[in-house]
Structures are given as C-alpha cells and as structure tokens.
C-alpha positions in Angstrom: 27.4 4.9 70.9 28.9 8.1 69.5 30.5 6.5 66.4 27.4 4.4 65.4 25.2 7.5 66.0 27.3 9.7 63.7 27.8 7.0 61.0 24.2 5.8 61.0 22.6 9.2 61.0 24.7 10.4 58.1 24.1 7.2 56.2 20.4 7.2 56.7 19.8 10.8 55.8 20.2 10.6 52.1 19.7 13.8 50.2 16.2 13.1 48.8 14.8 12.1 52.2 16.2 15.0 54.1 15.3 17.5 51.3 11.7 16.4 51.4 11.4 16.5 55.2 13.0 20.0 55.5 10.8 21.4 52.8 7.7 20.4 54.7 8.7 22.1 58.0 7.1 25.4 59.0 10.5 26.9 59.9 11.9 26.4 56.4 12.3 29.9 55.1 12.2 29.4 51.3 8.9 27.6 50.7 8.6 29.2 47.3 11.9 27.8 46.1 12.8 24.2 45.4 15.9 22.7 47.2 18.3 21.5 44.5 20.9 20.0 46.8 21.9 19.7 50.4 24.6 18.3 52.7 25.4 17.9 56.4 28.3 20.3 56.7 28.8 19.7 60.4 27.4 17.4 63.0 28.2 16.0 66.4 26.6 13.7 69.0 26.2 15.8 72.2 24.7 12.9 74.1 24.7 9.1 73.7 21.8 7.6 75.6 19.5 8.7 74.2 21.4 9.8 71.1 21.1 13.5 70.5 22.9 14.6 67.3 23.2 18.3 66.2 23.4 18.5 62.4 24.1 21.7 60.5 22.5 21.2 57.1 23.1 23.4 54.1 20.4 23.7 51.4 21.2 24.9 47.9 18.9 26.5 45.3 19.0 26.9 41.6 20.0 30.5 41.9 23.3 29.5 43.4 22.3 30.7 46.9 22.2 28.6 50.0 20.8 28.5 53.5 22.0 26.8 56.7 19.7 25.0 59.1 20.1 23.4 62.5 18.6 19.9 62.9 18.7 18.3 66.4 18.2 14.6 65.6 17.5 11.5 67.6 18.4 7.9 66.8 16.9 4.7 68.2 17.1 1.1 67.2 14.2 -0.1 65.0 12.8 -2.3 67.7 12.4 0.6 70.1 9.5 2.2 68.3 8.8 5.9 68.8 5.7 6.2 70.9 2.4 7.0 69.2 2.0 10.7 68.7 5.6 11.2 69.6 8.6 12.4 67.5 8.2 12.5 63.7 10.3 9.9 61.8 12.6 11.4 59.3 14.4 8.3 58.0 14.7 4.6 58.9 16.4 1.4 58.0 16.0 -2.2 59.1 18.1 -1.4 62.2 17.7 2.3 62.9 15.1 5.2 63.1 16.1 8.9 62.8 13.6 11.3 64.2 13.1 15.0 65.1 14.7 15.3 68.6 12.9 18.5 69.4 9.6 16.6 69.5 10.8 14.1 72.1 10.8 14.9 75.8 14.0 13.0 76.7 15.9 14.7 73.9 14.6 18.1 74.9 15.7 17.6 78.5 19.2 16.5 77.4 19.7 19.6 75.3 19.0 21.8 78.3 21.3 19.6 80.5 24.2 20.3 78.1 23.8 24.0 78.8 23.9 23.2 82.5 27.1 21.1 81.9 28.8 23.8 79.9 29.6 21.1 77.4 32.5 21.9 74.9 33.0 19.6 71.8 35.7 20.0 69.3 35.2 18.6 65.7 37.5 18.4 62.8 36.3 21.8 61.5 34.8 23.6 64.4 33.6 23.8 68.0 30.2 23.4 69.7 30.0 25.1 73.1 27.2 25.4 75.7 27.1 28.1 78.4 25.1 28.8 81.5 24.5 32.4 82.3 22.3 32.3 85.4 21.3 29.5 87.8 21.6 26.0 86.3 18.3 24.5 85.2 18.8 21.3 87.3 16.0 19.5 85.5 14.8 16.4 87.3 14.1 13.1 85.4 10.3 13.8 85.7 10.6 17.4 84.5 7.9 18.4 82.1 8.8 19.6 78.6 6.4 21.0 76.0 6.9 22.5 72.6 5.5 25.9 71.9 3.3 25.5 68.8 2.9 29.2 67.7 6.3 29.9 66.2 7.2 29.8 62.6 10.9 30.4 62.2 12.3 28.8 65.4 11.4 25.9 67.8 10.8 26.6 71.5 10.4 24.2 74.4 9.1 25.1 77.9 10.5 23.2 80.9 8.6 22.9 84.2 6.9 26.1 83.3 10.0 28.0 84.5 12.4 28.0 81.6 12.1 28.3 77.8 14.7 27.2 75.2 14.5 28.8 71.8 16.3 26.8 69.1 17.2 28.7 66.0 16.5 26.8 62.9 17.8 29.0 60.1 21.3 30.1 60.9 23.4 33.1 59.8 26.9 34.1 60.5 27.3 36.1 63.7 25.8 36.4 67.1 22.0 36.3 67.1 20.4 39.6 68.4 18.3 37.6 70.8 21.4 36.4 72.7 23.3 39.7 72.3 20.4 41.9 73.6 19.4 39.5 76.4 23.0 39.3 77.6 23.4 43.0 77.6 20.0 43.8 79.3 20.5 41.1 81.9 24.0 42.5 82.7 22.5 46.0 83.0 19.8 44.7 85.3 16.9 45.8 83.2 13.9 44.3 85.0 11.3 44.2 82.2 12.7 41.1 80.5 12.8 37.4 81.0 16.4 37.0 82.1 18.9 35.0 80.2 19.7 31.5 81.6 22.1 30.1 79.0 22.9 29.5 75.3 24.8 27.3 72.9 26.7 28.1 69.8 28.9 26.9 67.0 32.2 28.3 65.7 33.9 26.8 62.7 36.2 27.4 59.8 33.4 29.0 57.7 30.8 30.0 60.2 30.2 31.2 63.8 26.5 31.3 64.8 24.2 31.2 67.8 22.3 27.9 67.9 19.9 28.4 70.9 19.0 30.6 73.9 17.4 29.7 77.2 15.7 32.2 79.5 13.2 32.4 82.3 9.6 31.4 81.4 7.1 33.6 83.1 4.1 31.3 83.7 2.1 34.1 85.4 2.3 36.5 82.4 -0.3 37.1 79.8 0.4 37.7 76.1 0.2 41.4 75.5 -1.8 41.1 72.3 -4.5 38.8 73.8 -4.7 41.0 76.9 -5.3 44.1 74.8 -8.1 42.4 72.8 -9.7 41.3 76.1 -9.5 44.7 77.7 -10.8 46.4 74.6 -14.0 44.4 75.1 -14.2 44.7 78.9 -12.3 47.7 80.2 -10.8 50.0 77.5 -9.8 52.7 80.1 -7.7 50.1 81.9 -6.0 49.2 78.6 -5.2 52.9 78.0 -3.6 53.1 81.5 -1.5 50.0 80.7 -0.4 51.3 77.3 0.7 54.5 79.1 2.8 52.3 81.4 4.2 50.5 78.3 5.3 53.9 77.0 7.4 54.3 80.2 8.9 50.8 80.0 9.7 51.3 76.3 11.5 54.6 77.1 13.4 52.9 79.9 14.4 50.1 77.5 15.9 52.6 75.0 17.7 54.5 77.8 19.4 51.3 79.0 20.3 50.2 75.4 22.0 53.6 75.0 23.7 53.6 78.4 27.1 51.9 77.6 29.3 54.1 75.5 32.3 51.7 75.9 30.6 48.8 74.0 30.9 49.3 70.2 27.9 47.1 69.6 25.7 49.3 71.8 27.2 52.8 72.0 24.9 55.5 70.6 26.0 56.9 67.2 25.2 60.0 65.3 22.7 59.0 62.5 23.6 59.9 59.0 21.4 61.4 56.3 22.5 58.4 54.2 20.5 56.1 56.6 17.2 57.8 55.7 18.2 57.8 52.0 18.8 54.1 52.3 15.4 53.7 54.0 13.7 55.7 51.2 15.4 53.6 48.5 14.3 50.3 50.2 10.7 51.5 50.6 10.7 52.8 47.1 11.4 49.3 45.8 8.4 48.0 47.9 6.2 50.8 46.5 7.2 49.9 42.9 6.5 46.2 43.5 3.3 46.6 45.5 1.4 49.5 44.0 1.9 48.5 40.4 0.1 45.2 41.0 -2.6 46.0 43.5 -5.5 43.6 43.1 -9.0 44.7 42.2 -10.4 45.1 45.7 -12.6 47.9 47.0 -10.7 47.9 50.3 -7.7 49.1 48.4 -9.5 52.0 46.7 -8.1 54.8 49.0 -4.5 54.0 47.8 -5.0 52.8 44.3 -2.8 54.8 41.9 -1.2 56.6 44.8 2.2 55.0 44.7 3.9 58.2 43.5 2.1 60.1 46.3 3.6 57.8 48.9 7.0 58.1 47.3 6.9 61.9 47.2 5.7 62.1 50.8 8.5 59.8 52.0 11.1 61.8 50.0 9.9 65.1 51.4 9.9 63.9 55.0 13.3 62.2 54.6 14.8 65.5 53.3 14.0 67.2 56.6 16.6 65.1 58.3 16.9 62.8 61.2 18.7 63.9 64.3 18.9 62.3 67.7 21.0 59.2 68.1 21.1 55.8 66.5 21.0 53.0 69.1 20.3 49.3 69.3 16.6 48.8 69.3 14.1 45.9 69.6 13.5 45.9 65.8 10.2 44.0 65.7 8.2 45.8 68.4 4.5 45.2 68.8 2.0 44.0 71.4 2.7 40.4 70.4 6.3 40.9 71.6 5.2 41.8 75.1 3.8 40.0 78.2 1.9 41.5 81.1 2.0 40.3 84.7 1.1 41.8 88.1 4.4 43.6 88.3 3.9 45.2 84.9 5.1 44.8 81.3 7.8 42.4 80.1 9.4 42.7 76.6 10.3 39.5 74.8 11.7 38.3 71.4 14.7 40.5 70.7 15.6 38.5 67.6 14.3 41.2 65.2 12.3 40.5 62.1 13.5 37.0 61.2 13.0 37.6 57.4 15.6 40.4 57.5 19.4 39.5 57.3 21.2 39.3 60.6 23.5 42.3 60.0 20.4 44.4 59.3 18.7 43.2 62.5 21.8 44.3 64.5 22.0 47.7 62.8 21.5 50.8 65.0 18.6 53.0 64.3 16.5 55.8 65.9 14.5 54.5 68.9 11.5 56.1 67.2 11.5 53.1 64.8 10.4 50.9 67.7 7.9 53.5 68.8 6.4 53.7 65.3 6.1 49.9 65.2 4.2 49.9 68.5 1.9 52.6 67.3 1.0 50.5 64.3 0.2 47.7 66.6 -2.4 49.9 68.3 -4.0 50.3 64.8 -4.1 46.6 64.5 -5.6 45.8 67.8 -8.3 48.5 67.3 -9.4 46.8 64.1 -8.7 43.2 65.2 -11.2 43.3 68.0 -13.9 43.6 65.4 -12.4 41.0 63.0 -11.6 38.4 65.7 -14.2 39.2 68.4 -17.1 40.8 66.6 -16.9 43.9 68.9 -16.4 47.5 68.0 -13.5 49.4 69.7 -14.6 52.6 71.5 -14.7 55.6 69.2 -11.3 57.3 68.8 -9.6 54.5 70.7 -6.5 54.4 68.5 -5.9 58.1 68.9 -6.2 57.9 72.6 -3.9 54.8 72.8 -1.3 56.7 70.7 -1.5 59.7 73.0 -1.3 57.6 76.2 1.7 55.7 75.0 3.6 58.6 73.4 2.9 61.0 76.3 4.6 58.7 78.8 7.4 57.7 76.4 8.4 61.2 75.6 8.2 62.2 79.3 10.6 59.4 80.3 13.1 58.8 77.4 16.5 60.6 77.3 15.5 63.4 74.8 19.1 63.4 73.5 18.2 60.2 71.7 15.5 61.9 69.7 15.5 64.7 67.1 15.3 68.2 68.6 11.7 69.5 68.8 8.2 68.0 68.6 7.9 68.7 64.8 11.1 66.8 64.0 10.0 63.9 66.3 6.7 63.7 64.5 8.3 63.8 61.1 10.6 60.9 61.9 7.8 58.9 63.4 5.7 59.4 60.3 8.6 58.1 58.1 8.9 54.9 60.2 5.1 54.4 60.4 4.8 54.7 56.6 7.6 52.2 56.2 5.8 49.8 58.6 2.4 50.3 56.9 3.9 49.5 53.5 5.5 46.3 55.0 2.1 45.4 56.5 0.3 46.0 53.2 2.7 43.5 51.4 2.2 41.0 54.2 -1.6 41.2 54.3 -1.9 41.0 50.5 0.2 37.8 50.6 -1.2 36.2 53.7 -4.4 37.8 55.1 -6.3 39.7 52.5 -9.2 40.2 54.9 -7.0 42.4 57.1 -5.7 44.6 54.2 -7.9 47.5 55.2 -5.7 48.1 58.3 -2.5 49.1 56.5 -4.5 50.9 53.9 -6.0 53.1 56.5 -2.6 53.8 58.0 -1.1 54.7 54.6 -4.1 57.0 53.8 -3.7 58.8 57.2 0.0 59.3 56.7 -0.6 60.7 53.2 -3.1 63.2 54.5 -0.9 64.5 57.4 0.7 67.9 56.9 4.4 67.9 56.4 
C-alpha cells in the first residue's frame, strides 16, 4: 500500500486545504502571518497497515521567509470512518480520508515501533532513520497511548505510562538540543533526568533535522510548578528545603555539562566580552520596542519612562565583565521544567526556548543564566499562589527561596565555572535576571496582562540594586 499511500496523500493535500489546517494548529509558530504558499518537500510512508506517512511541509510567507513543519499523517479508505472523537480529518475524497496520525492510537504505536525497529528509509533526496538508545519499548497491541494536551510547539504522546515521545513540529537545520543534551547526560550517567530511549531524524540534500525524541515517562513524579504552589499553601518550609535541594541538583547538572573537554559541543569555553555586548544590544532592542509603547496601566507605573534607566543599568553592569566559563546550559530553566518524586528532583525539556533559533539555543553561556531564570521562577510562584489560589505567600518568601537555592548551588558548583568573587557573581546574575524580566514583560503584555506586575516588580528591584 506504499505507492497508493504516497500518491493519494499528496494528491488529496491540495495547497489551500493544507494551508488552512496548518494555520489552525496550536503548534504553528507564525499565527500573526498569513501563509502565502506551501509544498510537501519530502514524504515517506514508514508503515503500511495502518498507513503512517511522514510529511515535511514548507510554508512560505509574503516576506520571502519560510518555515518547515513535520506532519505525521494517516490514510484510510472512505468506508473505514474515523471513530467519533478520534483523529481530525485534514482532507478527503470519495475514496480516501487523510487525518492527523498523532491523534490516533494505532498510528502513535506504530511510530514508536519504528524506533524499536531501527527503521532506515532512503528517498530520492534524503534519508529517514530511527534509533533506539535504551531498552526497546516493546509495546503490546493493547498498549495505552495518550496525547499530552499542555504543549504548544510540539506534540507528545505517553505510552503505557512509562515512555513519552516528543514529536517536533517546527523543524530547523541541525540536531535538536533536546536530543543532544539527553544523549550527553544519559551517557554521563546524570541521574536527575528521564533517560533517553530513542529518536528519529531526517537527513537530506538541503536539511538535516531531529524529528522526535522518546524517553522514560516518570508516572510517579509531580510537576515542579504545581508542587510549589501546593506547598506554598500547605508547608512553605518544606518547599524551601526542596528548593535548596534543587540548587544542589542544578549545580550538579552544570558540573556534568562542563565535564567533557574532548567534545567540542560541550567543552567549556572562555566567555568573551563580546557576548555581553551582544546581550546588551539584544535587550536594548527589546527596551526600545517595549518601553516606548507601554499601555496606560497603573501596574506599569513603577517602570513608565524608565527605559533609559534600564538601558544604563544594563550597560554599566555589562562593562564590569563576565568571567567564569561558558558551557552548555538548559536554556529555559524554571519550575515548570522540573519534576519532583520521592528520590528528588528531575530536570526535563532541554529543548531551550522554542521561539529562539536553534543555533542560539545550542550556544554556550554562563551557567548563571540558568540560575537567574530559576530565580525569576521563584518570583512567579510567590505571586501566582495569590493569582491562582487566592492565598498569600508567607512574608519574604521569595528572598528566602532565593537564598536557599543559591546557597546550595554555590556550595556545590565548580566555582571555576563562575566569575571570581561574590560581587562578580551577583553582577552577572543581575544582568541575566534583568534580561529575563524584560522578556517576561513582553510576554505578559502580549498574553497575560493580569500577570504584568510580576516582571514589573523584578525590573524595579533590579534598577534599585547597587552596582
């Protein structure tokens, strides 16, 4: 059925139908831009019964730019109707129905089985390959499969509550940091992750890209953000103890990421002053864009008209210098990227910020960038317990959380990775916290205006700190 599958899917997916469907998906990254054209640039049937077809679809925009997306598709005959509440139809004819394969259990299982098989498929212009890194999944016919409904940029499926497969929707050239970091940390035996189980990828004439990653699913683990909200209500002292332990685990993560000097992708490097200058220039653009057009909102009063103050504070701190080492870091580190179980913390989602270009997500940086990001997460959870739960956090909780986490982090991490001296460490942390708070301000203005007071408070505090 390979030839009919390929022919019928390509024939049924006319440009208008596919364009409209992609534009409606939550993983489509350019919702503010209209798709002006698209084409299936590569596609292959990786299974025939049921038909599972992997399509790489390029969308084009009026600016001349383009984006590439992965679409796992299913195909059935028109008489074999998709079950009610099942996969979403994308296109159909009198004879065939094309649907989203990642919403169908049988297709989900087959995709994982291709990883077990180590399937290799050559096409006219490229090569699809599947790899198993740990024990094979060995999924039974009655295995459970459920989509995780919380993601925006990818699609994840949990199998038998023991494995999770993350399918990358928007593709960029190069290895995805999720695979690269998990492969490295699994090889190094770092215990505080969900180990890599397998992956699949594509390599062609114009593109090589990671398509999906599977790893252990820890059914007994709790989401770190939700746990923190719960403990803020019930046992804040226990939360402080756990955040101190998270400081230790974070330091151990950074030490492991800096441990292999023979691997160019992970070996520590001497940071350059240019890296801070580049950061200052990037943040400067954000300041210009955000502070000039702040809406009339009393919650913004502490920072209205202070764009130049922010710029000068950042420039002054950046002029002091960096020091330490630049290493591979998590890159999008906050409580929502952690799990907690009886054995302690687990760190997840090493993809980096999906909105940033892949080369930027793979770029080495000071480990203090991760630390600053987690400190900002403590500010968020302290305020969110009131916004979401209607409860006040204990007085001075954010300060105590910062001290608990930082104390254990600094006591554990290899200090050669950090700038020399407490003052230099504090300076660099402030730079990265200010960068993060400005990013948060832009996000909250666009998406959650009711949360805007959180980054405002962070920016105000950083402006008032002594340099």
